[in-house]
PDB file with one MODEL, atoms N, CA, C and O in Angstrom:
MODEL        1
ATOM      1  N   UNK A   1      48.244  76.492 -37.149  1.00  0.00           N
ATOM      2  CA  UNK A   1      48.202  75.127 -36.684  1.00  0.00           C
ATOM      3  C   UNK A   1      49.606  74.546 -36.664  1.00  0.00           C
ATOM      4  O   UNK A   1      50.219  74.417 -37.725  1.00  0.00           O
ATOM      5  N   UNK A   2      50.131  74.196 -35.524  1.00  0.00           N
ATOM      6  CA  UNK A   2      51.472  73.619 -35.474  1.00  0.00           C
ATOM      7  C   UNK A   2      51.488  72.210 -36.055  1.00  0.00           C
ATOM      8  O   UNK A   2      50.561  71.425 -35.853  1.00  0.00           O
ATOM      9  N   UNK A   3      52.562  71.910 -36.780  1.00  0.00           N
ATOM     10  CA  UNK A   3      52.760  70.563 -37.308  1.00  0.00           C
ATOM     11  C   UNK A   3      52.007  70.270 -38.592  1.00  0.00           C
ATOM     12  O   UNK A   3      51.988  69.119 -39.029  1.00  0.00           O
ATOM     13  N   UNK A   4      51.382  71.272 -39.219  1.00  0.00           N
ATOM     14  CA  UNK A   4      50.642  71.049 -40.453  1.00  0.00           C
ATOM     15  C   UNK A   4      51.403  71.682 -41.601  1.00  0.00           C
ATOM     16  O   UNK A   4      51.690  72.879 -41.570  1.00  0.00           O
ATOM     17  N   UNK A   5      51.732  70.898 -42.609  1.00  0.00           N
ATOM     18  CA  UNK A   5      52.437  71.407 -43.785  1.00  0.00           C
ATOM     19  C   UNK A   5      51.417  71.732 -44.861  1.00  0.00           C
ATOM     20  O   UNK A   5      50.558  70.905 -45.169  1.00  0.00           O
ATOM     21  N   UNK A   6      51.498  72.922 -45.436  1.00  0.00           N
ATOM     22  CA  UNK A   6      50.580  73.325 -46.485  1.00  0.00           C
ATOM     23  C   UNK A   6      51.249  73.065 -47.827  1.00  0.00           C
ATOM     24  O   UNK A   6      52.334  73.583 -48.092  1.00  0.00           O
ATOM     25  N   UNK A   7      50.609  72.263 -48.678  1.00  0.00           N
ATOM     26  CA  UNK A   7      51.159  71.931 -49.988  1.00  0.00           C
ATOM     27  C   UNK A   7      50.417  72.612 -51.124  1.00  0.00           C
ATOM     28  O   UNK A   7      50.862  72.553 -52.271  1.00  0.00           O
ATOM     29  N   UNK A   8      49.296  73.258 -50.832  1.00  0.00           N
ATOM     30  CA  UNK A   8      48.490  73.896 -51.847  1.00  0.00           C
ATOM     31  C   UNK A   8      48.404  75.382 -51.534  1.00  0.00           C
ATOM     32  O   UNK A   8      47.956  75.763 -50.452  1.00  0.00           O
ATOM     33  N   UNK A   9      48.829  76.226 -52.473  1.00  0.00           N
ATOM     34  CA  UNK A   9      48.834  77.669 -52.249  1.00  0.00           C
ATOM     35  C   UNK A   9      47.880  78.335 -53.234  1.00  0.00           C
ATOM     36  O   UNK A   9      48.109  78.297 -54.443  1.00  0.00           O
ATOM     37  N   UNK A  10      46.816  78.944 -52.725  1.00  0.00           N
ATOM     38  CA  UNK A  10      45.852  79.662 -53.545  1.00  0.00           C
ATOM     39  C   UNK A  10      45.673  81.051 -52.933  1.00  0.00           C
ATOM     40  O   UNK A  10      45.411  81.175 -51.736  1.00  0.00           O
ATOM     41  N   UNK A  11      45.814  82.086 -53.747  1.00  0.00           N
ATOM     42  CA  UNK A  11      45.619  83.449 -53.243  1.00  0.00           C
ATOM     43  C   UNK A  11      44.166  83.633 -52.835  1.00  0.00           C
ATOM     44  O   UNK A  11      43.272  83.179 -53.549  1.00  0.00           O
ATOM     45  N   UNK A  12      43.908  84.276 -51.723  1.00  0.00           N
ATOM     46  CA  UNK A  12      42.538  84.473 -51.256  1.00  0.00           C
ATOM     47  C   UNK A  12      41.680  85.219 -52.277  1.00  0.00           C
ATOM     48  O   UNK A  12      42.105  86.232 -52.832  1.00  0.00           O
ATOM     49  N   UNK A  13      40.475  84.714 -52.521  1.00  0.00           N
ATOM     50  CA  UNK A  13      39.528  85.360 -53.422  1.00  0.00           C
ATOM     51  C   UNK A  13      39.772  85.120 -54.894  1.00  0.00           C
ATOM     52  O   UNK A  13      39.062  85.692 -55.721  1.00  0.00           O
ATOM     53  N   UNK A  14      40.764  84.282 -55.270  1.00  0.00           N
ATOM     54  CA  UNK A  14      41.058  84.056 -56.688  1.00  0.00           C
ATOM     55  C   UNK A  14      40.607  82.690 -57.177  1.00  0.00           C
ATOM     56  O   UNK A  14      40.667  82.422 -58.377  1.00  0.00           O
ATOM     57  N   UNK A  15      40.163  81.832 -56.295  1.00  0.00           N
ATOM     58  CA  UNK A  15      39.770  80.485 -56.721  1.00  0.00           C
ATOM     59  C   UNK A  15      38.429  80.516 -57.438  1.00  0.00           C
ATOM     60  O   UNK A  15      37.479  81.152 -56.982  1.00  0.00           O
ATOM     61  N   UNK A  16      38.368  79.828 -58.550  1.00  0.00           N
ATOM     62  CA  UNK A  16      37.137  79.629 -59.296  1.00  0.00           C
ATOM     63  C   UNK A  16      37.205  78.206 -59.821  1.00  0.00           C
ATOM     64  O   UNK A  16      38.069  77.900 -60.642  1.00  0.00           O
ATOM     65  N   UNK A  17      36.321  77.332 -59.373  1.00  0.00           N
ATOM     66  CA  UNK A  17      36.376  75.918 -59.725  1.00  0.00           C
ATOM     67  C   UNK A  17      36.314  75.633 -61.207  1.00  0.00           C
ATOM     68  O   UNK A  17      36.787  74.585 -61.647  1.00  0.00           O
ATOM     69  N   UNK A  18      35.730  76.555 -62.013  1.00  0.00           N
ATOM     70  CA  UNK A  18      35.599  76.329 -63.449  1.00  0.00           C
ATOM     71  C   UNK A  18      36.743  76.927 -64.263  1.00  0.00           C
ATOM     72  O   UNK A  18      37.248  76.286 -65.185  1.00  0.00           O
ATOM     73  N   UNK A  19      37.157  78.151 -63.931  1.00  0.00           N
ATOM     74  CA  UNK A  19      38.143  78.851 -64.756  1.00  0.00           C
ATOM     75  C   UNK A  19      39.503  79.033 -64.110  1.00  0.00           C
ATOM     76  O   UNK A  19      40.482  79.294 -64.811  1.00  0.00           O
ATOM     77  N   UNK A  20      39.591  78.904 -62.803  1.00  0.00           N
ATOM     78  CA  UNK A  20      40.861  79.063 -62.105  1.00  0.00           C
ATOM     79  C   UNK A  20      40.915  78.098 -60.918  1.00  0.00           C
ATOM     80  O   UNK A  20      40.854  78.528 -59.766  1.00  0.00           O
ATOM     81  N   UNK A  21      41.032  76.786 -61.198  1.00  0.00           N
ATOM     82  CA  UNK A  21      41.051  75.826 -60.099  1.00  0.00           C
ATOM     83  C   UNK A  21      42.341  75.938 -59.301  1.00  0.00           C
ATOM     84  O   UNK A  21      43.349  76.407 -59.830  1.00  0.00           O
ATOM     85  N   UNK A  22      42.334  75.516 -58.034  1.00  0.00           N
ATOM     86  CA  UNK A  22      43.557  75.576 -57.235  1.00  0.00           C
ATOM     87  C   UNK A  22      44.639  74.691 -57.848  1.00  0.00           C
ATOM     88  O   UNK A  22      44.358  73.598 -58.339  1.00  0.00           O
ATOM     89  N   UNK A  23      45.855  75.167 -57.813  1.00  0.00           N
ATOM     90  CA  UNK A  23      46.993  74.434 -58.385  1.00  0.00           C
ATOM     91  C   UNK A  23      47.978  74.047 -57.297  1.00  0.00           C
ATOM     92  O   UNK A  23      48.014  74.638 -56.217  1.00  0.00           O
ATOM     93  N   UNK A  24      48.762  73.053 -57.611  1.00  0.00           N
ATOM     94  CA  UNK A  24      49.794  72.576 -56.699  1.00  0.00           C
ATOM     95  C   UNK A  24      51.052  73.411 -56.911  1.00  0.00           C
ATOM     96  O   UNK A  24      51.379  73.769 -58.043  1.00  0.00           O
ATOM     97  N   UNK A  25      51.760  73.721 -55.820  1.00  0.00           N
ATOM     98  CA  UNK A  25      52.980  74.517 -55.915  1.00  0.00           C
ATOM     99  C   UNK A  25      54.006  73.814 -56.808  1.00  0.00           C
ATOM    100  O   UNK A  25      54.125  72.589 -56.778  1.00  0.00           O
ATOM    101  N   UNK A  26      54.740  74.590 -57.596  1.00  0.00           N
ATOM    102  CA  UNK A  26      55.751  74.039 -58.496  1.00  0.00           C
ATOM    103  C   UNK A  26      56.885  73.400 -57.704  1.00  0.00           C
ATOM    104  O   UNK A  26      57.189  73.821 -56.588  1.00  0.00           O
ATOM    105  N   UNK A  27      57.505  72.382 -58.291  1.00  0.00           N
ATOM    106  CA  UNK A  27      58.633  71.717 -57.649  1.00  0.00           C
ATOM    107  C   UNK A  27      59.533  71.129 -58.731  1.00  0.00           C
ATOM    108  O   UNK A  27      59.105  70.927 -59.868  1.00  0.00           O
ATOM    109  N   UNK A  28      60.785  70.857 -58.363  1.00  0.00           N
ATOM    110  CA  UNK A  28      61.743  70.256 -59.283  1.00  0.00           C
ATOM    111  C   UNK A  28      62.270  68.993 -58.631  1.00  0.00           C
ATOM    112  O   UNK A  28      62.724  69.016 -57.487  1.00  0.00           O
ATOM    113  N   UNK A  29      62.208  67.896 -59.362  1.00  0.00           N
ATOM    114  CA  UNK A  29      62.695  66.612 -58.867  1.00  0.00           C
ATOM    115  C   UNK A  29      63.802  66.123 -59.796  1.00  0.00           C
ATOM    116  O   UNK A  29      63.770  66.372 -61.001  1.00  0.00           O
ATOM    117  N   UNK A  30      64.781  65.426 -59.223  1.00  0.00           N
ATOM    118  CA  UNK A  30      65.897  64.927 -60.016  1.00  0.00           C
ATOM    119  C   UNK A  30      66.059  63.425 -59.823  1.00  0.00           C
ATOM    120  O   UNK A  30      66.044  62.921 -58.699  1.00  0.00           O
ATOM    121  N   UNK A  31      66.212  62.723 -60.935  1.00  0.00           N
ATOM    122  CA  UNK A  31      66.496  61.297 -60.945  1.00  0.00           C
ATOM    123  C   UNK A  31      67.846  61.106 -61.618  1.00  0.00           C
ATOM    124  O   UNK A  31      68.188  61.839 -62.546  1.00  0.00           O
ATOM    125  N   UNK A  32      68.624  60.114 -61.150  1.00  0.00           N
ATOM    126  CA  UNK A  32      69.952  59.855 -61.698  1.00  0.00           C
ATOM    127  C   UNK A  32      70.090  58.361 -61.942  1.00  0.00           C
ATOM    128  O   UNK A  32      69.637  57.548 -61.135  1.00  0.00           O
ATOM    129  N   UNK A  33      70.718  58.000 -63.062  1.00  0.00           N
ATOM    130  CA  UNK A  33      70.999  56.595 -63.351  1.00  0.00           C
ATOM    131  C   UNK A  33      72.378  56.507 -63.987  1.00  0.00           C
ATOM    132  O   UNK A  33      72.746  57.345 -64.810  1.00  0.00           O
ATOM    133  N   UNK A  34      73.137  55.487 -63.600  1.00  0.00           N
ATOM    134  CA  UNK A  34      74.456  55.244 -64.175  1.00  0.00           C
ATOM    135  C   UNK A  34      74.627  53.738 -64.316  1.00  0.00           C
ATOM    136  O   UNK A  34      74.164  52.967 -63.475  1.00  0.00           O
ATOM    137  N   UNK A  35      75.291  53.333 -65.380  1.00  0.00           N
ATOM    138  CA  UNK A  35      75.470  51.899 -65.581  1.00  0.00           C
ATOM    139  C   UNK A  35      76.463  51.601 -66.679  1.00  0.00           C
ATOM    140  O   UNK A  35      76.955  52.497 -67.365  1.00  0.00           O
ATOM    141  N   UNK A  36      76.747  50.317 -66.829  1.00  0.00           N
ATOM    142  CA  UNK A  36      77.674  49.841 -67.856  1.00  0.00           C
ATOM    143  C   UNK A  36      77.192  48.482 -68.320  1.00  0.00           C
ATOM    144  O   UNK A  36      76.765  47.661 -67.508  1.00  0.00           O
ATOM    145  N   UNK A  37      77.258  48.234 -69.646  1.00  0.00           N
ATOM    146  CA  UNK A  37      76.703  46.999 -70.201  1.00  0.00           C
ATOM    147  C   UNK A  37      77.700  45.872 -70.406  1.00  0.00           C
ATOM    148  O   UNK A  37      77.280  44.737 -70.633  1.00  0.00           O
ATOM    149  N   UNK A  38      78.988  46.128 -70.338  1.00  0.00           N
ATOM    150  CA  UNK A  38      79.957  45.056 -70.589  1.00  0.00           C
ATOM    151  C   UNK A  38      81.134  45.226 -69.626  1.00  0.00           C
ATOM    152  O   UNK A  38      82.226  45.617 -70.038  1.00  0.00           O
ATOM    153  N   UNK A  39      80.911  44.936 -68.358  1.00  0.00           N
ATOM    154  CA  UNK A  39      81.939  45.136 -67.330  1.00  0.00           C
ATOM    155  C   UNK A  39      83.165  44.248 -67.531  1.00  0.00           C
ATOM    156  O   UNK A  39      84.290  44.706 -67.332  1.00  0.00           O
ATOM    157  N   UNK A  40      82.970  43.003 -67.916  1.00  0.00           N
ATOM    158  CA  UNK A  40      84.089  42.073 -68.059  1.00  0.00           C
ATOM    159  C   UNK A  40      84.685  42.065 -69.463  1.00  0.00           C
ATOM    160  O   UNK A  40      85.624  41.314 -69.725  1.00  0.00           O
ATOM    161  N   UNK A  41      84.165  42.874 -70.358  1.00  0.00           N
ATOM    162  CA  UNK A  41      84.649  43.007 -71.737  1.00  0.00           C
ATOM    163  C   UNK A  41      84.727  41.674 -72.471  1.00  0.00           C
ATOM    164  O   UNK A  41      85.629  41.448 -73.277  1.00  0.00           O
ATOM    165  N   UNK A  42      83.795  40.817 -72.190  1.00  0.00           N
ATOM    166  CA  UNK A  42      83.753  39.510 -72.845  1.00  0.00           C
ATOM    167  C   UNK A  42      82.987  39.554 -74.144  1.00  0.00           C
ATOM    168  O   UNK A  42      82.151  40.431 -74.360  1.00  0.00           O
ATOM    169  N   UNK A  43      83.284  38.592 -75.016  1.00  0.00           N
ATOM    170  CA  UNK A  43      82.597  38.528 -76.303  1.00  0.00           C
ATOM    171  C   UNK A  43      81.370  37.624 -76.222  1.00  0.00           C
ATOM    172  O   UNK A  43      80.372  37.869 -76.900  1.00  0.00           O
ATOM    173  N   UNK A  44      81.440  36.587 -75.399  1.00  0.00           N
ATOM    174  CA  UNK A  44      80.340  35.629 -75.328  1.00  0.00           C
ATOM    175  C   UNK A  44      79.392  35.927 -74.169  1.00  0.00           C
ATOM    176  O   UNK A  44      78.175  35.962 -74.352  1.00  0.00           O
ATOM    177  N   UNK A  45      79.938  36.135 -73.003  1.00  0.00           N
ATOM    178  CA  UNK A  45      79.133  36.440 -71.818  1.00  0.00           C
ATOM    179  C   UNK A  45      79.429  37.867 -71.373  1.00  0.00           C
ATOM    180  O   UNK A  45      80.586  38.284 -71.333  1.00  0.00           O
ATOM    181  N   UNK A  46      78.395  38.602 -71.042  1.00  0.00           N
ATOM    182  CA  UNK A  46      78.561  39.997 -70.635  1.00  0.00           C
ATOM    183  C   UNK A  46      77.882  40.220 -69.292  1.00  0.00           C
ATOM    184  O   UNK A  46      76.792  39.709 -69.035  1.00  0.00           O
ATOM    185  N   UNK A  47      78.538  40.980 -68.456  1.00  0.00           N
ATOM    186  CA  UNK A  47      77.981  41.345 -67.156  1.00  0.00           C
ATOM    187  C   UNK A  47      77.672  42.837 -67.187  1.00  0.00           C
ATOM    188  O   UNK A  47      78.515  43.651 -67.566  1.00  0.00           O
ATOM    189  N   UNK A  48      76.464  43.180 -66.786  1.00  0.00           N
ATOM    190  CA  UNK A  48      76.062  44.587 -66.774  1.00  0.00           C
ATOM    191  C   UNK A  48      75.682  44.999 -65.353  1.00  0.00           C
ATOM    192  O   UNK A  48      75.297  44.167 -64.531  1.00  0.00           O
ATOM    193  N   UNK A  49      75.796  46.295 -65.086  1.00  0.00           N
ATOM    194  CA  UNK A  49      75.438  46.834 -63.771  1.00  0.00           C
ATOM    195  C   UNK A  49      74.789  48.193 -63.966  1.00  0.00           C
ATOM    196  O   UNK A  49      75.142  48.944 -64.875  1.00  0.00           O
ATOM    197  N   UNK A  50      73.828  48.497 -63.092  1.00  0.00           N
ATOM    198  CA  UNK A  50      73.136  49.781 -63.165  1.00  0.00           C
ATOM    199  C   UNK A  50      72.745  50.224 -61.758  1.00  0.00           C
ATOM    200  O   UNK A  50      72.321  49.406 -60.942  1.00  0.00           O
ATOM    201  N   UNK A  51      72.886  51.510 -61.478  1.00  0.00           N
ATOM    202  CA  UNK A  51      72.468  52.099 -60.221  1.00  0.00           C
ATOM    203  C   UNK A  51      71.527  53.264 -60.555  1.00  0.00           C
ATOM    204  O   UNK A  51      71.887  54.152 -61.327  1.00  0.00           O
ATOM    205  N   UNK A  52      70.334  53.256 -59.978  1.00  0.00           N
ATOM    206  CA  UNK A  52      69.324  54.276 -60.249  1.00  0.00           C
ATOM    207  C   UNK A  52      68.871  54.899 -58.937  1.00  0.00           C
ATOM    208  O   UNK A  52      68.594  54.186 -57.973  1.00  0.00           O
ATOM    209  N   UNK A  53      68.795  56.226 -58.894  1.00  0.00           N
ATOM    210  CA  UNK A  53      68.279  56.945 -57.728  1.00  0.00           C
ATOM    211  C   UNK A  53      67.097  57.791 -58.201  1.00  0.00           C
ATOM    212  O   UNK A  53      67.244  58.626 -59.095  1.00  0.00           O
ATOM    213  N   UNK A  54      65.940  57.574 -57.605  1.00  0.00           N
ATOM    214  CA  UNK A  54      64.738  58.337 -57.917  1.00  0.00           C
ATOM    215  C   UNK A  54      64.493  59.326 -56.786  1.00  0.00           C
ATOM    216  O   UNK A  54      64.594  58.962 -55.614  1.00  0.00           O
ATOM    217  N   UNK A  55      64.172  60.573 -57.120  1.00  0.00           N
ATOM    218  CA  UNK A  55      63.955  61.658 -56.161  1.00  0.00           C
ATOM    219  C   UNK A  55      65.227  61.886 -55.333  1.00  0.00           C
ATOM    220  O   UNK A  55      65.222  61.748 -54.110  1.00  0.00           O
ATOM    221  N   UNK A  56      66.290  62.231 -56.015  1.00  0.00           N
ATOM    222  CA  UNK A  56      67.607  62.396 -55.409  1.00  0.00           C
ATOM    223  C   UNK A  56      67.598  63.351 -54.215  1.00  0.00           C
ATOM    224  O   UNK A  56      68.265  63.081 -53.216  1.00  0.00           O
ATOM    225  N   UNK A  57      66.868  64.446 -54.292  1.00  0.00           N
ATOM    226  CA  UNK A  57      66.817  65.418 -53.199  1.00  0.00           C
ATOM    227  C   UNK A  57      65.878  65.030 -52.074  1.00  0.00           C
ATOM    228  O   UNK A  57      65.782  65.753 -51.082  1.00  0.00           O
ATOM    229  N   UNK A  58      65.183  63.910 -52.198  1.00  0.00           N
ATOM    230  CA  UNK A  58      64.237  63.406 -51.205  1.00  0.00           C
ATOM    231  C   UNK A  58      63.187  64.467 -50.857  1.00  0.00           C
ATOM    232  O   UNK A  58      62.891  64.707 -49.686  1.00  0.00           O
ATOM    233  N   UNK A  59      62.630  65.098 -51.902  1.00  0.00           N
ATOM    234  CA  UNK A  59      61.601  66.125 -51.718  1.00  0.00           C
ATOM    235  C   UNK A  59      60.281  65.491 -51.314  1.00  0.00           C
ATOM    236  O   UNK A  59      59.938  64.397 -51.760  1.00  0.00           O
ATOM    237  N   UNK A  60      59.549  66.193 -50.464  1.00  0.00           N
ATOM    238  CA  UNK A  60      58.218  65.780 -50.053  1.00  0.00           C
ATOM    239  C   UNK A  60      57.249  66.721 -50.755  1.00  0.00           C
ATOM    240  O   UNK A  60      57.150  67.894 -50.396  1.00  0.00           O
ATOM    241  N   UNK A  61      56.528  66.207 -51.760  1.00  0.00           N
ATOM    242  CA  UNK A  61      55.673  67.088 -52.557  1.00  0.00           C
ATOM    243  C   UNK A  61      54.395  66.375 -52.974  1.00  0.00           C
ATOM    244  O   UNK A  61      54.366  65.154 -53.126  1.00  0.00           O
ATOM    245  N   UNK A  62      53.366  67.141 -53.150  1.00  0.00           N
ATOM    246  CA  UNK A  62      52.081  66.667 -53.633  1.00  0.00           C
ATOM    247  C   UNK A  62      52.094  66.739 -55.146  1.00  0.00           C
ATOM    248  O   UNK A  62      52.514  67.755 -55.700  1.00  0.00           O
ATOM    249  N   UNK A  63      51.643  65.682 -55.845  1.00  0.00           N
ATOM    250  CA  UNK A  63      51.607  65.779 -57.294  1.00  0.00           C
ATOM    251  C   UNK A  63      50.242  65.537 -57.905  1.00  0.00           C
ATOM    252  O   UNK A  63      50.077  65.768 -59.103  1.00  0.00           O
ATOM    253  N   UNK A  64      49.268  65.091 -57.159  1.00  0.00           N
ATOM    254  CA  UNK A  64      47.933  64.899 -57.696  1.00  0.00           C
ATOM    255  C   UNK A  64      46.941  65.209 -56.587  1.00  0.00           C
ATOM    256  O   UNK A  64      46.810  64.443 -55.633  1.00  0.00           O
ATOM    257  N   UNK A  65      46.245  66.325 -56.709  1.00  0.00           N
ATOM    258  CA  UNK A  65      45.374  66.794 -55.640  1.00  0.00           C
ATOM    259  C   UNK A  65      43.912  66.475 -55.943  1.00  0.00           C
ATOM    260  O   UNK A  65      43.326  67.039 -56.867  1.00  0.00           O
ATOM    261  N   UNK A  66      43.342  65.587 -55.176  1.00  0.00           N
ATOM    262  CA  UNK A  66      41.925  65.239 -55.245  1.00  0.00           C
ATOM    263  C   UNK A  66      41.433  64.914 -56.652  1.00  0.00           C
ATOM    264  O   UNK A  66      40.431  65.467 -57.106  1.00  0.00           O
ATOM    265  N   UNK A  67      42.127  64.029 -57.331  1.00  0.00           N
ATOM    266  CA  UNK A  67      41.691  63.578 -58.636  1.00  0.00           C
ATOM    267  C   UNK A  67      40.396  62.783 -58.474  1.00  0.00           C
ATOM    268  O   UNK A  67      40.223  62.065 -57.489  1.00  0.00           O
ATOM    269  N   UNK A  68      39.518  62.910 -59.410  1.00  0.00           N
ATOM    270  CA  UNK A  68      38.217  62.251 -59.330  1.00  0.00           C
ATOM    271  C   UNK A  68      38.346  60.742 -59.184  1.00  0.00           C
ATOM    272  O   UNK A  68      37.608  60.135 -58.408  1.00  0.00           O
ATOM    273  N   UNK A  69      39.261  60.131 -59.907  1.00  0.00           N
ATOM    274  CA  UNK A  69      39.342  58.681 -59.909  1.00  0.00           C
ATOM    275  C   UNK A  69      40.449  58.107 -59.038  1.00  0.00           C
ATOM    276  O   UNK A  69      40.331  56.978 -58.563  1.00  0.00           O
ATOM    277  N   UNK A  70      41.517  58.855 -58.820  1.00  0.00           N
ATOM    278  CA  UNK A  70      42.656  58.247 -58.122  1.00  0.00           C
ATOM    279  C   UNK A  70      42.986  58.866 -56.768  1.00  0.00           C
ATOM    280  O   UNK A  70      43.822  58.319 -56.049  1.00  0.00           O
ATOM    281  N   UNK A  71      42.372  59.970 -56.395  1.00  0.00           N
ATOM    282  CA  UNK A  71      42.628  60.556 -55.090  1.00  0.00           C
ATOM    283  C   UNK A  71      43.869  61.427 -55.067  1.00  0.00           C
ATOM    284  O   UNK A  71      44.359  61.856 -56.112  1.00  0.00           O
ATOM    285  N   UNK A  72      44.376  61.686 -53.863  1.00  0.00           N
ATOM    286  CA  UNK A  72      45.537  62.550 -53.667  1.00  0.00           C
ATOM    287  C   UNK A  72      46.791  61.696 -53.537  1.00  0.00           C
ATOM    288  O   UNK A  72      46.782  60.680 -52.842  1.00  0.00           O
ATOM    289  N   UNK A  73      47.876  62.104 -54.203  1.00  0.00           N
ATOM    290  CA  UNK A  73      49.118  61.334 -54.183  1.00  0.00           C
ATOM    291  C   UNK A  73      50.306  62.236 -53.890  1.00  0.00           C
ATOM    292  O   UNK A  73      50.302  63.421 -54.221  1.00  0.00           O
ATOM    293  N   UNK A  74      51.312  61.661 -53.268  1.00  0.00           N
ATOM    294  CA  UNK A  74      52.561  62.353 -52.977  1.00  0.00           C
ATOM    295  C   UNK A  74      53.685  61.723 -53.774  1.00  0.00           C
ATOM    296  O   UNK A  74      53.589  60.566 -54.185  1.00  0.00           O
ATOM    297  N   UNK A  75      54.757  62.483 -53.995  1.00  0.00           N
ATOM    298  CA  UNK A  75      55.928  61.994 -54.715  1.00  0.00           C
ATOM    299  C   UNK A  75      56.586  60.874 -53.905  1.00  0.00           C
ATOM    300  O   UNK A  75      56.642  60.937 -52.677  1.00  0.00           O
ATOM    301  N   UNK A  76      57.073  59.868 -54.591  1.00  0.00           N
ATOM    302  CA  UNK A  76      57.773  58.756 -53.955  1.00  0.00           C
ATOM    303  C   UNK A  76      59.018  59.264 -53.242  1.00  0.00           C
ATOM    304  O   UNK A  76      59.751  60.077 -53.805  1.00  0.00           O
ATOM    305  N   UNK A  77      59.277  58.811 -52.019  1.00  0.00           N
ATOM    306  CA  UNK A  77      60.516  59.226 -51.352  1.00  0.00           C
ATOM    307  C   UNK A  77      61.740  58.678 -52.091  1.00  0.00           C
ATOM    308  O   UNK A  77      61.607  57.856 -52.999  1.00  0.00           O
ATOM    309  N   UNK A  78      62.930  59.138 -51.697  1.00  0.00           N
ATOM    310  CA  UNK A  78      64.154  58.696 -52.368  1.00  0.00           C
ATOM    311  C   UNK A  78      64.202  57.162 -52.424  1.00  0.00           C
ATOM    312  O   UNK A  78      64.011  56.475 -51.421  1.00  0.00           O
ATOM    313  N   UNK A  79      64.463  56.657 -53.626  1.00  0.00           N
ATOM    314  CA  UNK A  79      64.554  55.217 -53.836  1.00  0.00           C
ATOM    315  C   UNK A  79      65.847  54.925 -54.590  1.00  0.00           C
ATOM    316  O   UNK A  79      66.122  55.528 -55.627  1.00  0.00           O
ATOM    317  N   UNK A  80      66.635  53.998 -54.061  1.00  0.00           N
ATOM    318  CA  UNK A  80      67.892  53.599 -54.689  1.00  0.00           C
ATOM    319  C   UNK A  80      67.738  52.154 -55.136  1.00  0.00           C
ATOM    320  O   UNK A  80      67.356  51.288 -54.349  1.00  0.00           O
ATOM    321  N   UNK A  81      68.043  51.895 -56.423  1.00  0.00           N
ATOM    322  CA  UNK A  81      67.929  50.550 -56.991  1.00  0.00           C
ATOM    323  C   UNK A  81      69.253  50.169 -57.643  1.00  0.00           C
ATOM    324  O   UNK A  81      69.822  50.944 -58.411  1.00  0.00           O
ATOM    325  N   UNK A  82      69.734  48.979 -57.333  1.00  0.00           N
ATOM    326  CA  UNK A  82      70.937  48.444 -57.983  1.00  0.00           C
ATOM    327  C   UNK A  82      70.532  47.206 -58.759  1.00  0.00           C
ATOM    328  O   UNK A  82      69.713  46.410 -58.300  1.00  0.00           O
ATOM    329  N   UNK A  83      71.116  47.051 -59.944  1.00  0.00           N
ATOM    330  CA  UNK A  83      70.761  45.929 -60.811  1.00  0.00           C
ATOM    331  C   UNK A  83      72.023  45.325 -61.410  1.00  0.00           C
ATOM    332  O   UNK A  83      72.870  46.046 -61.938  1.00  0.00           O
ATOM    333  N   UNK A  84      72.147  44.025 -61.332  1.00  0.00           N
ATOM    334  CA  UNK A  84      73.231  43.287 -61.977  1.00  0.00           C
ATOM    335  C   UNK A  84      72.613  42.378 -63.028  1.00  0.00           C
ATOM    336  O   UNK A  84      71.559  41.784 -62.800  1.00  0.00           O
ATOM    337  N   UNK A  85      73.267  42.269 -64.172  1.00  0.00           N
ATOM    338  CA  UNK A  85      72.749  41.418 -65.251  1.00  0.00           C
ATOM    339  C   UNK A  85      73.833  40.527 -65.815  1.00  0.00           C
ATOM    340  O   UNK A  85      75.000  40.911 -65.893  1.00  0.00           O
ATOM    341  N   UNK A  86      73.432  39.335 -66.205  1.00  0.00           N
ATOM    342  CA  UNK A  86      74.340  38.391 -66.859  1.00  0.00           C
ATOM    343  C   UNK A  86      73.712  38.057 -68.209  1.00  0.00           C
ATOM    344  O   UNK A  86      72.677  37.393 -68.275  1.00  0.00           O
ATOM    345  N   UNK A  87      74.346  38.520 -69.280  1.00  0.00           N
ATOM    346  CA  UNK A  87      73.812  38.310 -70.640  1.00  0.00           C
ATOM    347  C   UNK A  87      74.596  37.230 -71.335  1.00  0.00           C
ATOM    348  O   UNK A  87      75.827  37.247 -71.357  1.00  0.00           O
ATOM    349  N   UNK A  88      73.874  36.294 -71.898  1.00  0.00           N
ATOM    350  CA  UNK A  88      74.532  35.206 -72.644  1.00  0.00           C
ATOM    351  C   UNK A  88      73.857  34.957 -73.957  1.00  0.00           C
ATOM    352  O   UNK A  88      74.277  34.080 -74.711  1.00  0.00           O
TER     353      UNK A  88
ENDMDL
END
C-alpha cells in the first residue's frame, strides 16, 4: 500500500493476545533544556531564562497502541519553549 507507514511490527504467527501481545517498535527520543537563574547577577532582583526542546530529532513514533481507556497516541512533534523569569 503506497503512502502507509507501519508502526507496529509483529512476526507472522507469533502473536498471542494473552502471552505475547503485539508490541510497538523501539525508539529513542531526546529532550534538551538549558537555562540560567541569575543573568543580571543581582542580589535583590534576579532574571532567569530557560530554553527547552522536546523531541529534538522530530521523530514520528507511536507510543500507546489501542489502550483500553485512552486510545492510540503518537509522540509529540518537536516543541521549542522559551521562558523568561523575573524573581523578586
